[in-house]
C-alpha positions as CSV (number, residue, x, y, z in Angstrom):
1,M,38.2,-33.9,-25.6
2,I,35.0,-35.0,-23.9
3,R,32.0,-35.4,-26.3
4,G,28.6,-34.8,-25.0
5,I,26.1,-37.5,-25.8
6,T,22.8,-37.1,-24.0
7,F,22.8,-33.3,-24.1
8,S,20.9,-30.7,-26.1
9,E,22.3,-29.9,-29.5
10,Q,24.7,-32.8,-29.4
11,A,24.8,-35.8,-31.7
12,F,23.8,-39.3,-30.5
13,Y,25.5,-41.8,-32.7
14,S,24.5,-45.4,-33.4
15,A,27.7,-46.7,-31.7
16,D,26.7,-44.7,-28.5
17,F,23.3,-46.3,-28.3
18,A,24.8,-49.7,-29.1
19,H,27.2,-49.4,-26.2
20,Y,24.4,-48.3,-23.9
21,Q,22.3,-51.3,-24.8
22,N,25.1,-53.8,-24.7
23,F,26.2,-52.5,-21.2
24,F,22.7,-52.6,-19.6
25,L,21.9,-55.9,-21.2
26,N,25.1,-57.3,-19.7
27,G,26.4,-58.2,-23.1
28,R,23.5,-60.5,-23.8
29,S,22.1,-60.9,-27.3
30,G,18.6,-62.3,-28.2
31,I,15.0,-61.7,-29.1
32,T,13.1,-59.0,-27.3
33,K,9.8,-59.4,-29.1
34,G,8.3,-61.9,-31.6
35,C,10.8,-63.4,-34.1
36,Q,9.2,-66.8,-33.9
37,V,11.4,-69.3,-35.7
38,T,9.6,-72.1,-37.6
39,H,10.3,-74.6,-40.4
40,S,8.3,-76.3,-43.1
41,G,9.5,-78.7,-45.6
42,G,12.7,-77.2,-47.0
43,T,12.3,-73.7,-45.6
44,V,13.0,-71.9,-42.3
45,T,11.0,-68.7,-41.3
46,I,11.8,-66.0,-38.8
47,G,8.7,-64.1,-37.9
48,T,8.3,-60.4,-37.3
49,G,9.7,-58.9,-34.2
50,F,12.8,-57.3,-32.6
51,F,16.1,-58.7,-31.6
52,I,19.5,-57.4,-30.3
53,A,22.9,-58.6,-31.3
54,C,25.9,-57.3,-29.4
55,G,24.0,-54.0,-28.6
56,R,22.7,-53.5,-32.1
57,M,18.9,-53.5,-32.4
58,L,17.2,-54.9,-35.4
59,C,13.5,-55.2,-36.5
60,V,12.1,-57.9,-38.7
61,E,9.4,-55.9,-40.4
62,E,8.3,-58.7,-42.6
63,A,8.8,-62.5,-42.0
64,E,12.1,-63.7,-43.4
65,T,12.0,-67.1,-45.2
66,V,15.3,-68.9,-45.8
67,E,15.2,-71.5,-48.5
68,A,17.7,-74.3,-49.5
69,A,18.9,-72.2,-52.4
70,Q,20.3,-69.7,-49.9
71,G,23.1,-72.1,-49.0
72,F,21.8,-75.3,-47.3
73,A,24.5,-78.0,-47.4
74,E,23.9,-81.7,-46.8
75,G,24.3,-82.4,-43.1
76,Y,24.6,-79.8,-40.4
77,N,23.3,-76.2,-41.1
78,R,23.0,-73.2,-38.9
79,I,21.1,-70.0,-39.6
80,V,22.6,-66.8,-38.1
81,Y,22.1,-63.1,-38.4
82,E,25.5,-61.6,-39.3
83,I,26.5,-58.0,-38.5
84,D,29.5,-56.7,-40.4
85,L,30.5,-53.2,-39.4
86,S,33.2,-53.1,-42.0
87,K,30.5,-52.5,-44.6
88,E,29.0,-49.1,-45.2
89,N,25.3,-48.3,-45.1
90,T,23.5,-45.8,-47.4
91,I,20.3,-43.9,-46.8
92,E,18.7,-46.2,-49.3
93,E,20.2,-49.5,-48.2
94,F,21.1,-51.3,-45.0
95,R,24.3,-53.2,-45.8
96,Q,25.8,-54.0,-42.3
97,G,23.5,-56.9,-41.5
98,K,22.1,-60.0,-43.3
99,I,20.8,-63.6,-42.7
100,K,23.4,-66.2,-43.4
101,V,23.6,-70.0,-43.6
102,L,26.6,-71.7,-42.0
103,D,27.5,-75.4,-42.5
104,D,29.3,-75.8,-39.2
105,A,28.8,-75.0,-35.5
106,G,31.5,-72.3,-35.3
107,L,30.5,-68.7,-34.8
108,V,32.3,-65.4,-35.3
109,Q,31.4,-63.2,-32.4
110,E,33.8,-60.2,-32.2
111,D,33.1,-57.6,-29.5
112,L,31.5,-54.8,-31.5
113,D,31.8,-52.5,-28.5
114,A,35.6,-52.9,-28.5
115,G,36.6,-52.4,-32.2
116,G,35.3,-55.7,-33.6
117,H,33.5,-55.8,-36.9
118,V,31.7,-59.2,-37.3
119,Y,29.1,-60.7,-34.9
120,Q,26.9,-63.7,-35.8
121,M,23.8,-64.3,-33.7
122,P,22.5,-67.8,-34.1
123,F,18.7,-68.4,-34.7
124,C,18.5,-72.1,-35.3
125,H,20.4,-75.3,-36.5
126,F,19.2,-78.4,-38.3
127,Q,20.1,-81.3,-40.6
128,W,19.5,-81.1,-44.3
129,D,19.3,-84.2,-46.5
130,G,18.8,-82.4,-49.8
131,A,15.1,-82.4,-49.6
132,A,13.8,-81.6,-46.1
133,V,14.8,-80.2,-42.7
134,S,15.2,-82.6,-39.7
135,G,16.6,-82.3,-36.2
136,F,15.5,-78.7,-36.0
137,A,16.5,-76.7,-32.9
138,I,16.1,-73.0,-32.0
139,D,19.2,-71.3,-30.7
140,A,18.1,-67.7,-30.3
141,P,17.4,-66.8,-26.6
142,T,14.6,-64.6,-25.5
143,L,15.7,-61.7,-23.4
144,V,13.7,-61.0,-20.3
145,L,14.6,-59.1,-17.1
146,D,14.7,-62.3,-15.0
147,N,17.6,-63.8,-17.0
148,I,19.7,-60.9,-18.2
149,F,21.7,-60.8,-14.9
150,A,21.5,-64.4,-14.0
151,D,25.0,-65.1,-15.2
152,V,26.3,-62.1,-13.2
153,S,24.9,-63.6,-9.9
154,A,26.4,-67.0,-10.8
155,N,29.8,-65.5,-11.6
156,F,29.8,-63.4,-8.4
157,E,29.0,-66.5,-6.3
158,A,31.8,-68.4,-8.0
159,V,34.3,-65.6,-7.5
160,N,33.2,-65.2,-3.9
161,Q,33.8,-68.9,-3.2
162,Q,37.2,-68.7,-4.8
163,F,38.1,-65.7,-2.6
164,M,36.8,-67.4,0.6
165,Q,38.9,-70.5,-0.2
166,W,42.0,-68.2,-0.7
167,F,41.2,-66.2,2.4
168,D,40.8,-69.4,4.6
169,G,44.1,-70.6,3.3
170,K,45.9,-67.4,4.1
171,K,44.1,-67.2,7.5
172,A,45.4,-70.6,8.4
173,V,49.0,-69.6,7.5
174,V,48.8,-66.4,9.5
175,S,47.2,-68.1,12.5
176,G,50.1,-70.6,12.5
177,M,52.7,-67.9,12.4
178,V,50.9,-66.1,15.3
179,E,50.8,-69.3,17.4
180,E,54.5,-69.9,16.7
181,L,55.4,-66.4,17.9
182,E,53.2,-66.7,21.0
183,S,54.9,-70.0,21.9
184,E,58.2,-68.1,21.8
185,G,56.9,-65.5,24.3
186,F,55.9,-62.7,22.0
187,E,52.7,-60.8,23.1
188,K,49.8,-60.0,20.9
189,A,49.6,-56.3,20.0
190,A,47.2,-54.3,22.1
191,V,43.8,-53.4,20.7
192,K,43.1,-49.8,21.2
193,T,39.5,-48.5,21.3
194,A,38.2,-44.9,21.8
195,M,35.4,-44.7,24.4
196,T,33.9,-42.5,27.0
197,L,34.0,-42.9,30.8
198,A,30.3,-42.0,31.4
199,A,29.8,-40.0,34.6
200,G,26.7,-42.2,35.4
201,N,28.6,-45.5,35.2
202,W,30.8,-45.0,38.3
203,D,30.2,-47.0,41.4
204,A,29.5,-44.2,43.9
205,E,30.1,-46.4,46.9
206,S,33.4,-47.9,45.9
207,K,34.4,-44.9,43.8
208,T,35.5,-47.2,41.0
209,Y,35.0,-47.6,37.2
210,S,35.4,-51.2,36.4
211,F,36.4,-53.1,33.2
212,E,36.8,-56.4,35.0
213,E,33.6,-57.9,33.7
214,A,34.6,-57.4,30.1
215,Y,38.3,-57.9,30.6
216,P,39.1,-60.1,33.6
217,Q,42.4,-59.1,35.2
218,S,43.6,-62.7,35.1
219,A,43.4,-62.7,31.3
220,Y,43.9,-59.1,30.2
221,D,46.2,-56.2,30.8
222,V,44.1,-53.0,30.4
223,G,45.6,-49.5,29.9
224,I,43.8,-46.2,29.7
225,E,44.6,-42.7,28.9
226,P,42.6,-39.5,28.3
227,V,42.3,-38.0,24.9
228,D,41.0,-34.6,23.7
229,C,39.9,-33.5,27.2
230,T,38.6,-30.1,28.2
231,A,40.1,-28.5,31.2
232,E,37.3,-29.8,33.4
233,Q,37.7,-33.3,32.1
234,A,41.5,-33.2,32.5
235,E,41.0,-32.0,36.2
236,A,38.6,-34.9,36.8
237,W,41.1,-37.4,35.3
238,G,43.9,-36.1,37.5
239,A,41.9,-37.1,40.6
240,M,42.2,-40.8,39.8
241,V,44.4,-43.7,40.7
242,P,46.1,-45.0,37.5
243,M,45.1,-48.4,36.1
244,G,47.3,-51.2,37.3
245,S,47.5,-50.1,41.0
246,S,44.6,-52.5,41.8
247,A,44.3,-56.2,41.6
248,E,41.4,-55.7,39.1
249,N,41.0,-53.8,35.9
250,V,39.4,-50.8,37.6
251,L,39.9,-47.1,37.9
252,T,39.5,-45.5,41.4
253,A,38.6,-41.9,42.2
254,L,40.6,-40.3,45.0
255,G,37.8,-38.0,45.9
256,E,34.3,-37.7,44.6
257,V,33.5,-39.6,41.4
258,P,33.7,-37.4,38.3
259,L,30.5,-35.5,37.3
260,V,31.6,-35.2,33.7
261,D,32.1,-37.7,30.9
262,I,35.8,-38.2,30.1
263,P,37.0,-39.3,26.6
264,V,39.7,-42.0,26.8
265,L,41.6,-44.5,24.7
266,L,41.4,-48.0,26.1
267,S,44.3,-50.3,25.3
268,V,43.6,-54.1,25.8
269,R,46.3,-56.8,25.6
270,R,45.6,-60.5,26.2
271,K,48.1,-61.9,28.7
272,Q,50.4,-64.7,27.5
273,E,50.9,-67.9,29.4
274,V,54.4,-69.0,28.5
275,S,55.7,-72.2,30.0
276,N,59.0,-72.3,31.8
277,A,59.5,-75.9,31.0
């Protein structure tokens, strides 16, 4: 069964929208507007605004003030917003999210888009001596378009470097194998290229079509054969001296040079210099 989502008369569930946001935010969580985090004496305040935690969007409609009585412990403290999808909301009450105080640096961040239930987004951490906040630091990132995909670029560059290192290593191994085979007299495979003998590229005086400049006869063996020719092209091809009958890599016309283009397959093989020593 395939369920329609963004279609008329079809339901658009909260999990659908959360997946959409989490995907296009590249899995990032953070503040999208406002939510200024401040402290004064023995309280911490999160200002009005919007934030997203693992694809779930939340709005701070009125500033939230967290007091010591809500769970501050002497020493390290961290304030997070905890989403718990195992709880059930009602029309009257939102039960799946709340501000929570932790007394250690550990976070529960299950993937809510893959069956997880609990995700804690950190807002700040500080020290508490029983009377006042000290060492206060903000943890909640601000989401902007410039930084959402910054880690993707960094990861791509790292993966690309790893691949190039792997490729260079394999290339060296293969090159060594080729050199070993060549030293034993094996020839490199011919490289075949489809091309056209253009009617205008013949030397009318010598009646030749030369490949010598690109593939010197001293270094290359060049073969050539017609492919997919019309009757006229086949007739023109038949009035040529085959490649290899000359000291150079050239074709020679027996009569007038062809007046039509001829499609051919060029086969080029580098000659091997094998020592007899």
